[in-house]
FIPAKE-975930 format. One record per residue (C-alpha): x, y, z; chain; residue in one letter; residue number from 1. Coordinates in nm, 2 decimals. Layout:
% residues N
X / Y / Z / A / A / NUM
...
END
This chain:
% residues 508
-0.02 / 0.00 / 0.01 / A / M / 1
0.12 / 0.36 / -0.08 / A / K / 2
0.01 / 0.68 / -0.04 / A / L / 3
0.00 / 0.97 / -0.28 / A / A / 4
-0.19 / 1.24 / -0.43 / A / Y / 5
-0.17 / 1.11 / -0.81 / A / W / 6
-0.19 / 0.71 / -0.87 / A / M / 7
-0.21 / 0.54 / -1.22 / A / Y / 8
-0.41 / 0.27 / -1.09 / A / A / 9
-0.62 / 0.30 / -0.78 / A / G / 10
-0.65 / 0.10 / -0.49 / A / P / 11
-0.77 / -0.25 / -0.48 / A / A / 12
-1.09 / -0.22 / -0.42 / A / H / 13
-1.20 / 0.04 / -0.72 / A / I / 14
-1.11 / -0.30 / -0.94 / A / G / 15
-1.35 / -0.49 / -0.74 / A / T / 16
-1.62 / -0.24 / -0.75 / A / L / 17
-1.57 / -0.22 / -1.14 / A / R / 18
-1.62 / -0.62 / -1.18 / A / I / 19
-1.94 / -0.59 / -0.98 / A / A / 20
-2.12 / -0.29 / -1.12 / A / S / 21
-2.02 / -0.43 / -1.46 / A / S / 22
-2.24 / -0.73 / -1.41 / A / F / 23
-2.66 / -0.67 / -1.43 / A / N / 24
-2.80 / -0.75 / -1.07 / A / N / 25
-2.47 / -0.80 / -0.90 / A / V / 26
-2.46 / -0.58 / -0.57 / A / H / 27
-2.15 / -0.51 / -0.40 / A / A / 28
-2.07 / -0.37 / -0.02 / A / I / 29
-1.76 / -0.19 / 0.05 / A / M / 30
-1.66 / -0.21 / 0.41 / A / H / 31
-1.48 / 0.13 / 0.45 / A / A / 32
-1.44 / 0.44 / 0.64 / A / P / 33
-1.61 / 0.73 / 0.53 / A / L / 34
-1.36 / 0.89 / 0.24 / A / G / 35
-1.34 / 0.56 / 0.05 / A / D / 36
-1.69 / 0.54 / -0.07 / A / D / 37
-1.64 / 0.75 / -0.42 / A / Y / 38
-1.70 / 0.50 / -0.67 / A / F / 39
-2.06 / 0.58 / -0.72 / A / N / 40
-2.00 / 0.96 / -0.80 / A / V / 41
-1.72 / 0.86 / -1.03 / A / M / 42
-1.89 / 0.58 / -1.20 / A / K / 43
-2.23 / 0.80 / -1.26 / A / S / 44
-2.01 / 1.13 / -1.32 / A / M / 45
-1.80 / 0.97 / -1.61 / A / L / 46
-2.01 / 0.67 / -1.76 / A / E / 47
-2.35 / 0.93 / -1.73 / A / R / 48
-2.53 / 0.58 / -1.66 / A / D / 49
-2.83 / 0.63 / -1.45 / A / R / 50
-2.93 / 0.22 / -1.44 / A / E / 51
-2.61 / 0.07 / -1.28 / A / F / 52
-2.65 / -0.05 / -0.94 / A / T / 53
-2.49 / 0.17 / -0.67 / A / P / 54
-2.25 / 0.03 / -0.44 / A / V / 55
-2.35 / 0.03 / -0.05 / A / T / 56
-2.08 / 0.18 / 0.22 / A / A / 57
-2.08 / -0.03 / 0.53 / A / S / 58
-1.93 / 0.26 / 0.73 / A / V / 59
-1.67 / 0.19 / 0.99 / A / V / 60
-1.68 / 0.47 / 1.22 / A / D / 61
-1.61 / 0.52 / 1.61 / A / R / 62
-1.88 / 0.28 / 1.70 / A / H / 63
-1.73 / 0.00 / 1.48 / A / V / 64
-1.43 / 0.05 / 1.61 / A / L / 65
-1.54 / 0.01 / 1.97 / A / A / 66
-1.78 / -0.29 / 1.91 / A / R / 67
-1.67 / -0.43 / 1.65 / A / G / 68
-1.85 / -0.44 / 1.27 / A / S / 69
-1.96 / -0.78 / 1.26 / A / Q / 70
-2.36 / -0.73 / 1.27 / A / E / 71
-2.34 / -0.44 / 1.08 / A / K / 72
-2.20 / -0.62 / 0.77 / A / V / 73
-2.43 / -0.89 / 0.84 / A / I / 74
-2.75 / -0.61 / 0.83 / A / N / 75
-2.62 / -0.46 / 0.56 / A / N / 76
-2.59 / -0.79 / 0.32 / A / I / 77
-2.91 / -0.91 / 0.46 / A / T / 78
-3.12 / -0.56 / 0.42 / A / R / 79
-3.00 / -0.53 / 0.05 / A / K / 80
-3.06 / -0.89 / 0.00 / A / D / 81
-3.45 / -0.81 / 0.10 / A / Q / 82
-3.46 / -0.46 / -0.09 / A / E / 83
-3.27 / -0.51 / -0.43 / A / E / 84
-3.30 / -0.89 / -0.42 / A / K / 85
-2.98 / -0.91 / -0.62 / A / P / 86
-2.85 / -1.26 / -0.78 / A / D / 87
-2.49 / -1.19 / -0.61 / A / L / 88
-2.38 / -0.98 / -0.31 / A / V / 89
-1.98 / -0.90 / -0.36 / A / V / 90
-1.81 / -0.79 / 0.00 / A / L / 91
-1.50 / -0.62 / -0.01 / A / T / 92
-1.31 / -0.42 / 0.24 / A / P / 93
-1.07 / -0.11 / 0.13 / A / T / 94
-0.68 / -0.12 / 0.21 / A / C / 95
-0.78 / 0.13 / 0.51 / A / T / 96
-1.03 / -0.09 / 0.65 / A / S / 97
-0.83 / -0.41 / 0.62 / A / S / 98
-0.61 / -0.27 / 0.87 / A / I / 99
-0.84 / -0.39 / 1.13 / A / L / 100
-0.79 / -0.78 / 1.02 / A / Q / 101
-1.15 / -0.83 / 1.08 / A / E / 102
-1.29 / -1.21 / 0.97 / A / D / 103
-1.48 / -1.09 / 0.71 / A / L / 104
-1.52 / -1.45 / 0.52 / A / K / 105
-1.66 / -1.54 / 0.88 / A / N / 106
-1.89 / -1.25 / 0.80 / A / F / 107
-2.02 / -1.38 / 0.47 / A / V / 108
-2.10 / -1.71 / 0.60 / A / D / 109
-2.32 / -1.59 / 0.86 / A / R / 110
-2.49 / -1.34 / 0.61 / A / A / 111
-2.55 / -1.64 / 0.33 / A / S / 112
-2.77 / -1.82 / 0.62 / A / L / 113
-3.05 / -1.59 / 0.61 / A / D / 114
-2.99 / -1.45 / 0.22 / A / S / 115
-3.15 / -1.56 / -0.10 / A / L / 116
-2.87 / -1.42 / -0.30 / A / A / 117
-2.50 / -1.58 / -0.32 / A / D / 118
-2.24 / -1.40 / -0.16 / A / I / 119
-1.86 / -1.38 / -0.21 / A / I / 120
-1.58 / -1.21 / -0.04 / A / L / 121
-1.37 / -1.06 / -0.26 / A / A / 122
-1.00 / -1.26 / -0.27 / A / D / 123
-0.79 / -0.99 / -0.28 / A / V / 124
-0.48 / -0.87 / -0.12 / A / N / 125
-0.56 / -0.48 / -0.07 / A / H / 126
-0.17 / -0.44 / 0.03 / A / Y / 127
-0.01 / -0.63 / -0.23 / A / R / 128
-0.22 / -0.54 / -0.57 / A / V / 129
-0.38 / -0.25 / -0.76 / A / N / 130
-0.72 / -0.19 / -0.90 / A / E / 131
-0.60 / -0.35 / -1.26 / A / L / 132
-0.47 / -0.63 / -1.06 / A / Q / 133
-0.77 / -0.67 / -0.85 / A / A / 134
-1.04 / -0.65 / -1.09 / A / S / 135
-0.85 / -0.94 / -1.34 / A / D / 136
-0.86 / -1.19 / -0.99 / A / K / 137
-1.25 / -1.05 / -0.90 / A / T / 138
-1.35 / -1.14 / -1.24 / A / L / 139
-1.18 / -1.49 / -1.23 / A / L / 140
-1.36 / -1.55 / -0.89 / A / Q / 141
-1.69 / -1.52 / -0.99 / A / I / 142
-1.66 / -1.70 / -1.32 / A / V / 143
-1.48 / -1.96 / -1.12 / A / A / 144
-1.80 / -1.95 / -0.86 / A / F / 145
-2.08 / -1.95 / -1.14 / A / Y / 146
-1.91 / -2.20 / -1.35 / A / L / 147
-1.82 / -2.50 / -1.03 / A / Q / 148
-2.17 / -2.39 / -0.92 / A / K / 149
-2.34 / -2.51 / -1.23 / A / A / 150
-2.15 / -2.81 / -1.28 / A / K / 151
-2.25 / -2.93 / -0.91 / A / Q / 152
-2.59 / -2.86 / -1.04 / A / A / 153
-2.56 / -3.07 / -1.38 / A / N / 154
-2.68 / -2.72 / -1.53 / A / Q / 155
-2.33 / -2.62 / -1.74 / A / L / 156
-2.34 / -2.61 / -2.09 / A / S / 157
-2.09 / -2.79 / -2.27 / A / I / 158
-2.23 / -2.80 / -2.60 / A / V / 159
-2.04 / -2.60 / -2.88 / A / K / 160
-2.25 / -2.36 / -3.09 / A / T / 161
-2.30 / -2.49 / -3.44 / A / Q / 162
-2.13 / -2.19 / -3.62 / A / Q / 163
-1.78 / -2.06 / -3.46 / A / P / 164
-1.85 / -1.86 / -3.18 / A / S / 165
-1.63 / -1.60 / -2.92 / A / V / 166
-1.66 / -1.46 / -2.58 / A / N / 167
-1.51 / -1.12 / -2.51 / A / I / 168
-1.35 / -1.11 / -2.17 / A / I / 169
-1.28 / -0.81 / -2.00 / A / G / 170
-1.49 / -0.55 / -2.09 / A / C / 171
-1.56 / -0.37 / -1.76 / A / V / 172
-1.68 / -0.04 / -1.63 / A / S / 173
-1.53 / 0.29 / -1.62 / A / L / 174
-1.25 / 0.12 / -1.94 / A / G / 175
-1.07 / 0.35 / -2.14 / A / F / 176
-1.32 / 0.37 / -2.44 / A / H / 177
-1.44 / 0.04 / -2.39 / A / N / 178
-1.78 / 0.06 / -2.48 / A / Q / 179
-1.69 / 0.24 / -2.82 / A / H / 180
-1.44 / -0.07 / -2.84 / A / D / 181
-1.66 / -0.34 / -2.77 / A / L / 182
-1.90 / -0.22 / -3.02 / A / L / 183
-1.60 / -0.24 / -3.31 / A / E / 184
-1.49 / -0.57 / -3.18 / A / L / 185
-1.88 / -0.68 / -3.21 / A / K / 186
-1.83 / -0.53 / -3.63 / A / R / 187
-1.52 / -0.74 / -3.64 / A / L / 188
-1.68 / -1.07 / -3.54 / A / F / 189
-1.99 / -0.99 / -3.76 / A / V / 190
-1.77 / -0.94 / -4.08 / A / D / 191
-1.55 / -1.27 / -4.00 / A / L / 192
-1.87 / -1.48 / -3.94 / A / K / 193
-1.82 / -1.53 / -3.59 / A / I / 194
-2.08 / -1.49 / -3.31 / A / Q / 195
-2.06 / -1.38 / -3.02 / A / V / 196
-2.15 / -1.60 / -2.72 / A / N / 197
-2.11 / -1.37 / -2.44 / A / L / 198
-1.94 / -1.04 / -2.33 / A / V / 199
-1.82 / -1.06 / -2.00 / A / I / 200
-1.92 / -0.94 / -1.78 / A / P / 201
-2.05 / -0.65 / -1.96 / A / D / 202
-2.38 / -0.60 / -1.82 / A / G / 203
-2.47 / -0.97 / -1.82 / A / I / 204
-2.65 / -1.19 / -1.54 / A / S / 205
-2.42 / -1.40 / -1.32 / A / V / 206
-2.65 / -1.71 / -1.43 / A / H / 207
-2.55 / -1.65 / -1.80 / A / E / 208
-2.19 / -1.80 / -1.69 / A / L / 209
-2.31 / -2.14 / -1.74 / A / K / 210
-2.27 / -2.07 / -2.10 / A / R / 211
-1.90 / -1.97 / -2.14 / A / I / 212
-1.83 / -2.32 / -2.26 / A / P / 213
-2.05 / -2.30 / -2.53 / A / E / 214
-1.82 / -2.04 / -2.70 / A / A / 215
-1.56 / -2.21 / -2.94 / A / W / 216
-1.28 / -1.97 / -2.82 / A / F / 217
-1.24 / -1.65 / -2.60 / A / N / 218
-1.10 / -1.32 / -2.73 / A / F / 219
-0.94 / -1.12 / -2.47 / A / I / 220
-0.90 / -0.74 / -2.58 / A / P / 221
-0.71 / -0.59 / -2.29 / A / Y / 222
-0.40 / -0.74 / -2.10 / A / R / 223
-0.52 / -0.55 / -1.77 / A / E / 224
-0.84 / -0.74 / -1.72 / A / V / 225
-0.94 / -1.10 / -1.86 / A / G / 226
-0.63 / -1.27 / -1.88 / A / G / 227
-0.67 / -1.48 / -1.53 / A / L / 228
-1.02 / -1.59 / -1.65 / A / T / 229
-0.90 / -1.68 / -2.00 / A / A / 230
-0.64 / -1.88 / -1.84 / A / N / 231
-0.80 / -2.04 / -1.64 / A / Y / 232
-1.08 / -2.15 / -1.87 / A / L / 233
-0.80 / -2.30 / -2.12 / A / K / 234
-0.72 / -2.53 / -1.83 / A / Q / 235
-1.02 / -2.64 / -1.73 / A / N / 236
-1.25 / -2.65 / -2.04 / A / F / 237
-0.95 / -2.66 / -2.33 / A / D / 238
-1.09 / -2.34 / -2.46 / A / M / 239
-0.82 / -2.17 / -2.68 / A / P / 240
-0.79 / -1.83 / -2.66 / A / L / 241
-0.65 / -1.51 / -2.86 / A / V / 242
-0.51 / -1.20 / -2.65 / A / D / 243
-0.37 / -1.00 / -2.97 / A / I / 244
-0.46 / -0.62 / -2.94 / A / V / 245
-0.63 / -0.54 / -3.23 / A / P / 246
-0.49 / -0.19 / -3.23 / A / M / 247
-0.31 / -0.09 / -3.54 / A / G / 248
-0.37 / -0.17 / -3.87 / A / T / 249
-0.04 / -0.45 / -3.81 / A / L / 250
-0.15 / -0.57 / -3.51 / A / Q / 251
-0.52 / -0.66 / -3.65 / A / I / 252
-0.37 / -0.86 / -3.91 / A / S / 253
-0.17 / -1.02 / -3.66 / A / K / 254
-0.52 / -1.07 / -3.46 / A / C / 255
-0.72 / -1.19 / -3.74 / A / I / 256
-0.47 / -1.43 / -3.84 / A / N / 257
-0.41 / -1.55 / -3.47 / A / A / 258
-0.82 / -1.63 / -3.51 / A / I / 259
-0.80 / -1.83 / -3.81 / A / Q / 260
-0.54 / -2.04 / -3.71 / A / E / 261
-0.76 / -2.12 / -3.40 / A / V / 262
-1.08 / -2.21 / -3.62 / A / L / 263
-0.83 / -2.43 / -3.86 / A / M / 264
-0.70 / -2.61 / -3.50 / A / N / 265
-1.06 / -2.69 / -3.44 / A / L / 266
-1.15 / -2.83 / -3.78 / A / G / 267
-1.31 / -2.48 / -3.94 / A / Y / 268
-1.15 / -2.38 / -4.28 / A / A / 269
-1.15 / -2.05 / -4.32 / A / V / 270
-0.93 / -1.74 / -4.47 / A / D / 271
-0.92 / -1.44 / -4.43 / A / Y / 272
-0.63 / -1.28 / -4.60 / A / S / 273
-0.88 / -1.13 / -4.89 / A / S / 274
-1.04 / -0.96 / -4.57 / A / Y / 275
-0.76 / -0.81 / -4.46 / A / I / 276
-0.64 / -0.69 / -4.79 / A / D / 277
-0.98 / -0.54 / -4.85 / A / R / 278
-0.99 / -0.36 / -4.52 / A / Q / 279
-0.64 / -0.26 / -4.52 / A / T / 280
-0.61 / -0.14 / -4.90 / A / R / 281
-1.00 / 0.03 / -4.94 / A / F / 282
-1.16 / 0.05 / -4.59 / A / I / 283
-0.93 / 0.16 / -4.30 / A / S / 284
-0.81 / 0.54 / -4.42 / A / Q / 285
-0.54 / 0.51 / -4.17 / A / S / 286
-0.36 / 0.29 / -4.39 / A / A / 287
-0.40 / 0.54 / -4.69 / A / W / 288
-0.30 / 0.80 / -4.45 / A / F / 289
0.03 / 0.63 / -4.33 / A / S / 290
0.13 / 0.66 / -4.72 / A / R / 291
0.05 / 1.04 / -4.78 / A / S / 292
0.26 / 1.32 / -4.76 / A / I / 293
0.10 / 1.46 / -4.45 / A / D / 294
0.21 / 1.16 / -4.26 / A / C / 295
0.57 / 1.19 / -4.44 / A / Q / 296
0.58 / 1.51 / -4.26 / A / N / 297
0.60 / 1.36 / -3.90 / A / L / 298
0.89 / 1.11 / -4.05 / A / T / 299
1.18 / 1.13 / -3.78 / A / G / 300
0.99 / 1.34 / -3.54 / A / K / 301
1.02 / 1.27 / -3.16 / A / K / 302
0.76 / 1.12 / -2.92 / A / A / 303
0.70 / 0.95 / -2.59 / A / V / 304
0.47 / 0.67 / -2.51 / A / V / 305
0.35 / 0.60 / -2.17 / A / F / 306
0.03 / 0.43 / -2.01 / A / G / 307
-0.10 / 0.08 / -1.94 / A / D / 308
0.05 / -0.18 / -2.11 / A / S / 309
-0.19 / -0.27 / -2.37 / A / T / 310
-0.25 / 0.06 / -2.45 / A / H / 311
0.13 / 0.18 / -2.44 / A / A / 312
0.27 / -0.12 / -2.62 / A / S / 313
-0.01 / -0.11 / -2.97 / A / A / 314
0.08 / 0.31 / -2.94 / A / M / 315
0.45 / 0.25 / -2.98 / A / T / 316
0.46 / -0.03 / -3.25 / A / K / 317
0.20 / 0.21 / -3.43 / A / I / 318
0.43 / 0.52 / -3.44 / A / L / 319
0.75 / 0.33 / -3.50 / A / S / 320
0.62 / 0.05 / -3.79 / A / S / 321
0.30 / 0.26 / -3.95 / A / E / 322
0.42 / 0.62 / -3.91 / A / M / 323
0.79 / 0.65 / -3.91 / A / S / 324
0.79 / 0.85 / -3.59 / A / I / 325
1.07 / 0.86 / -3.36 / A / K / 326
1.00 / 0.68 / -3.03 / A / V / 327
1.25 / 0.77 / -2.79 / A / V / 328
1.12 / 0.58 / -2.48 / A / W / 329
0.80 / 0.37 / -2.43 / A / S / 330
0.67 / 0.29 / -2.07 / A / G / 331
0.41 / 0.15 / -1.83 / A / T / 332
0.32 / 0.20 / -1.49 / A / Y / 333
0.19 / -0.17 / -1.52 / A / C / 334
0.50 / -0.32 / -1.31 / A / I / 335
0.34 / -0.66 / -1.28 / A / N / 336
0.37 / -0.70 / -1.68 / A / D / 337
0.71 / -0.54 / -1.72 / A / A / 338
0.86 / -0.85 / -1.86 / A / T / 339
0.60 / -0.91 / -2.13 / A / W / 340
0.61 / -0.53 / -2.19 / A / F / 341
0.95 / -0.49 / -2.27 / A / K / 342
0.96 / -0.79 / -2.49 / A / Q / 343
0.68 / -0.59 / -2.72 / A / E / 344
0.81 / -0.28 / -2.74 / A / V / 345
1.17 / -0.34 / -2.71 / A / Q / 346
1.24 / -0.32 / -3.09 / A / S / 347
1.03 / -0.03 / -3.13 / A / Y / 348
1.20 / 0.23 / -2.94 / A / C / 349
1.54 / 0.35 / -2.80 / A / E / 350
1.45 / 0.30 / -2.40 / A / Q / 351
1.22 / 0.10 / -2.20 / A / V / 352
1.11 / 0.27 / -1.87 / A / V / 353
0.86 / 0.09 / -1.61 / A / I / 354
0.76 / 0.28 / -1.34 / A / S / 355
0.43 / 0.43 / -1.15 / A / D / 356
0.61 / 0.71 / -1.02 / A / D / 357
0.44 / 1.03 / -1.19 / A / H / 358
0.76 / 1.28 / -1.09 / A / T / 359
1.02 / 1.07 / -1.23 / A / R / 360
0.81 / 1.03 / -1.57 / A / I / 361
0.76 / 1.39 / -1.55 / A / A / 362
1.13 / 1.44 / -1.58 / A / D / 363
1.20 / 1.21 / -1.85 / A / L / 364
0.95 / 1.37 / -2.04 / A / I / 365
1.13 / 1.74 / -1.98 / A / A / 366
1.49 / 1.59 / -2.03 / A / E / 367
1.38 / 1.43 / -2.34 / A / T / 368
1.18 / 1.79 / -2.48 / A / A / 369
0.94 / 1.54 / -2.75 / A / P / 370
0.76 / 1.69 / -3.04 / A / S / 371
0.44 / 1.49 / -2.86 / A / A / 372
0.34 / 1.27 / -2.55 / A / I / 373
0.09 / 1.00 / -2.61 / A / F / 374
-0.01 / 0.91 / -2.24 / A / G / 375
-0.26 / 0.90 / -1.98 / A / T / 376
-0.44 / 1.24 / -1.80 / A / Q / 377
-0.10 / 1.31 / -1.62 / A / M / 378
0.09 / 1.31 / -1.92 / A / E / 379
-0.18 / 1.54 / -2.07 / A / R / 380
-0.10 / 1.79 / -1.75 / A / H / 381
0.27 / 1.74 / -1.77 / A / I / 382
0.25 / 1.81 / -2.15 / A / G / 383
0.08 / 2.14 / -2.07 / A / K / 384
0.32 / 2.28 / -1.84 / A / R / 385
0.61 / 2.22 / -2.07 / A / L / 386
0.38 / 2.34 / -2.40 / A / D / 387
0.44 / 1.97 / -2.54 / A / I / 388
0.11 / 1.84 / -2.69 / A / P / 389
-0.02 / 1.51 / -2.57 / A / C / 390
-0.27 / 1.28 / -2.69 / A / G / 391
-0.42 / 1.06 / -2.45 / A / V / 392
-0.40 / 0.68 / -2.51 / A / I / 393
-0.46 / 0.51 / -2.16 / A / S / 394
-0.64 / 0.51 / -1.82 / A / S / 395
-0.65 / 0.71 / -1.58 / A / P / 396
-0.95 / 0.82 / -1.73 / A / V / 397
-1.15 / 1.15 / -1.75 / A / H / 398
-1.46 / 1.25 / -1.84 / A / I / 399
-1.27 / 1.35 / -2.18 / A / Q / 400
-1.23 / 0.96 / -2.22 / A / N / 401
-1.63 / 0.92 / -2.25 / A / F / 402
-1.70 / 1.09 / -2.56 / A / P / 403
-2.05 / 1.13 / -2.69 / A / L / 404
-1.91 / 1.09 / -3.01 / A / S / 405
-1.78 / 0.73 / -3.14 / A / Y / 406
-1.46 / 0.70 / -3.08 / A / R / 407
-1.28 / 0.35 / -3.05 / A / P / 408
-0.95 / 0.28 / -3.00 / A / F / 409
-0.97 / -0.10 / -3.16 / A / L / 410
-1.04 / -0.23 / -3.49 / A / G / 411
-1.04 / -0.05 / -3.84 / A / Y / 412
-1.22 / 0.23 / -3.76 / A / E / 413
-0.98 / 0.27 / -3.43 / A / G / 414
-0.70 / 0.30 / -3.65 / A / T / 415
-0.86 / 0.60 / -3.84 / A / N / 416
-0.90 / 0.73 / -3.46 / A / Q / 417
-0.56 / 0.69 / -3.37 / A / I / 418
-0.40 / 0.83 / -3.70 / A / A / 419
-0.64 / 1.16 / -3.64 / A / D / 420
-0.52 / 1.13 / -3.26 / A / L / 421
-0.13 / 1.09 / -3.36 / A / V / 422
-0.19 / 1.34 / -3.67 / A / Y / 423
-0.33 / 1.62 / -3.45 / A / N / 424
-0.11 / 1.58 / -3.15 / A / S / 425
0.18 / 1.74 / -3.33 / A / F / 426
0.24 / 2.12 / -3.38 / A / T / 427
0.33 / 2.14 / -3.73 / A / L / 428
0.57 / 2.40 / -3.94 / A / G / 429
0.29 / 2.60 / -4.10 / A / M / 430
0.06 / 2.60 / -3.78 / A / E / 431
0.35 / 2.70 / -3.57 / A / D / 432
0.44 / 2.97 / -3.80 / A / H / 433
0.05 / 3.11 / -3.82 / A / L / 434
0.05 / 3.11 / -3.44 / A / L / 435
0.34 / 3.32 / -3.44 / A / E / 436
0.22 / 3.57 / -3.73 / A / V / 437
-0.17 / 3.59 / -3.54 / A / F / 438
-0.09 / 3.48 / -3.21 / A / G / 439
-0.23 / 3.25 / -3.00 / A / G / 440
-0.12 / 3.01 / -2.69 / A / H / 441
0.24 / 2.93 / -2.84 / A / D / 442
0.32 / 3.29 / -2.85 / A / T / 443
0.28 / 3.36 / -2.43 / A / A / 444
0.55 / 3.36 / -2.21 / A / K / 445
0.73 / 3.03 / -2.19 / A / S / 446
0.69 / 2.83 / -1.87 / A / T / 447
0.99 / 2.63 / -1.71 / A / S / 448
1.05 / 2.34 / -1.94 / A / S / 449
1.15 / 2.10 / -1.66 / A / T / 450
0.92 / 1.98 / -1.40 / A / L / 451
1.16 / 1.93 / -1.12 / A / S / 452
1.37 / 2.31 / -1.15 / A / N / 453
1.71 / 2.14 / -1.23 / A / S / 454
1.83 / 2.51 / -1.32 / A / Y / 455
1.67 / 2.76 / -1.06 / A / P / 456
1.77 / 3.08 / -1.26 / A / V / 457
1.54 / 3.40 / -1.30 / A / E / 458
1.50 / 3.53 / -1.64 / A / W / 459
1.47 / 3.92 / -1.70 / A / C / 460
1.19 / 4.10 / -1.88 / A / D / 461
1.41 / 4.14 / -2.20 / A / D / 462
1.51 / 3.82 / -2.24 / A / A / 463
1.17 / 3.63 / -2.16 / A / L / 464
1.04 / 3.90 / -2.48 / A / E / 465
1.36 / 3.77 / -2.67 / A / E / 466
1.25 / 3.41 / -2.59 / A / L / 467
0.88 / 3.43 / -2.70 / A / A / 468
1.04 / 3.55 / -3.04 / A / K / 469
1.20 / 3.22 / -3.10 / A / I / 470
0.94 / 2.92 / -3.32 / A / P / 471
0.80 / 2.70 / -3.06 / A / G / 472
0.92 / 2.36 / -3.18 / A / F / 473
1.27 / 2.47 / -3.07 / A / V / 474
1.18 / 2.76 / -2.80 / A / R / 475
1.21 / 2.49 / -2.49 / A / N / 476
1.53 / 2.34 / -2.60 / A / K / 477
1.64 / 2.73 / -2.62 / A / V / 478
1.53 / 2.78 / -2.31 / A / K / 479
1.66 / 2.46 / -2.14 / A / K / 480
2.00 / 2.54 / -2.28 / A / N / 481
2.03 / 2.88 / -2.16 / A / T / 482
1.90 / 2.80 / -1.84 / A / E / 483
2.18 / 2.52 / -1.81 / A / K / 484
2.43 / 2.75 / -1.94 / A / F / 485
2.32 / 3.00 / -1.65 / A / A / 486
2.34 / 2.69 / -1.41 / A / Y / 487
2.68 / 2.59 / -1.48 / A / D / 488
2.84 / 2.90 / -1.46 / A / N / 489
2.67 / 3.03 / -1.07 / A / N / 490
2.48 / 3.30 / -1.28 / A / L / 491
2.12 / 3.35 / -1.09 / A / K / 492
1.98 / 3.62 / -1.37 / A / Q / 493
1.90 / 3.55 / -1.75 / A / I / 494
2.00 / 3.87 / -1.93 / A / T / 495
1.96 / 3.91 / -2.30 / A / L / 496
2.33 / 3.95 / -2.29 / A / K / 497
2.33 / 3.58 / -2.17 / A / I / 498
2.09 / 3.45 / -2.36 / A / M / 499
2.32 / 3.56 / -2.68 / A / Y / 500
2.65 / 3.40 / -2.46 / A / S / 501
2.46 / 3.08 / -2.43 / A / A / 502
2.40 / 3.07 / -2.81 / A / K / 503
2.77 / 3.09 / -2.86 / A / E / 504
2.85 / 2.82 / -2.62 / A / A / 505
2.64 / 2.59 / -2.76 / A / N / 506
2.70 / 2.63 / -3.15 / A / Q / 507
2.89 / 2.39 / -3.28 / A / P / 508
END
């Protein structure tokens, strides 16, 4: 457990609540002190969903600390069972309430005696895992619970569908463009003549989980959620899985070929080569754009990428392989997925960064001074302070990541959205020139080019005016070099004369 004012992945209980709220008629009870119960506000504000099942907080207060919380927790469970009549109640502590070391499993067993709903305790170590890991484990726990229950009742559906079918696993609430991605995935499978058996857990009832084995294979669009469940299904039900993220033209082709191989191994002969060729050559605008003169203007420009392992790895490959943009470094905050991430991106960038420390990422960006950033909402804020444009490609989410318009990142329509995002994230030469001529945000007095204040010097007004005249695409570099020159020479103030001296010193 770590206290911080910014976390890329939230605490474990948020992951559990995201899974519970993704199912239909599943109620979550959070055993926590006041202050931890912000999930309902976050979900209703971001997803604009008025019909989700709200989370109930079993508040830990001074009375609980004095008398214990057993009766309070049990009463909350039985009350919600009677009022809401849920199919499942999930009880989860938070990292704060876990300090009390209460026997919540005993509370669940006691409440089960008087409840019609199934009741489970989220089996998550809140001190050792983050939001993403907890969501992955909670989904596995619920799926395994209901498959085992159906098997014991002899209600498990194990007969495969007549036509090829798939389970899409891992589309959960509060995900980054998840709902738009899901629509695009469904369209892709319709094109491939593959039925979608279940989307887990997106809006389904837990009683539908017994139909999971009917599908021919499982598809996991995101590495963060669904992998544990898919591996469990592979081991226990011999269900093949495809976990290649269909983000970017090349990755989509690789993903479809993997699906084709799975179907052929199951005795169903298909050939998707003509479909891939048609989509790539005539349907996907991004494939055409990558060969256009506009995209060629981006060749060799420097970019940095940071986000979750799914989106950061895919974006790194798109920038490097499809748009010839130089990725100086690519990184992820998913430390638990570091080995896979390094293997995926190390040949597409100069440096791989594994860190969940936002201050380190900020300083790396300031040191690199790229032409554009592709990262999370945190990197967008960092980019604003450094006057570097940023395209948001990954969680943590913000209201901007739940647009009313259709903006998927996966599938062939997703390639078009990404191409627009990449192109519009760079400030190109003519745009920069026009901003200088007509005025705009780029002509404002420059702010510090480093977030760690490595060179604490003061700028005189005449030097700042001269700095503002320098074209924006090199202004940060000039500012940084001038500050370094002043720092190296023990100068506390930068005047116009010192600017010229620094310029001469930096000339080859």
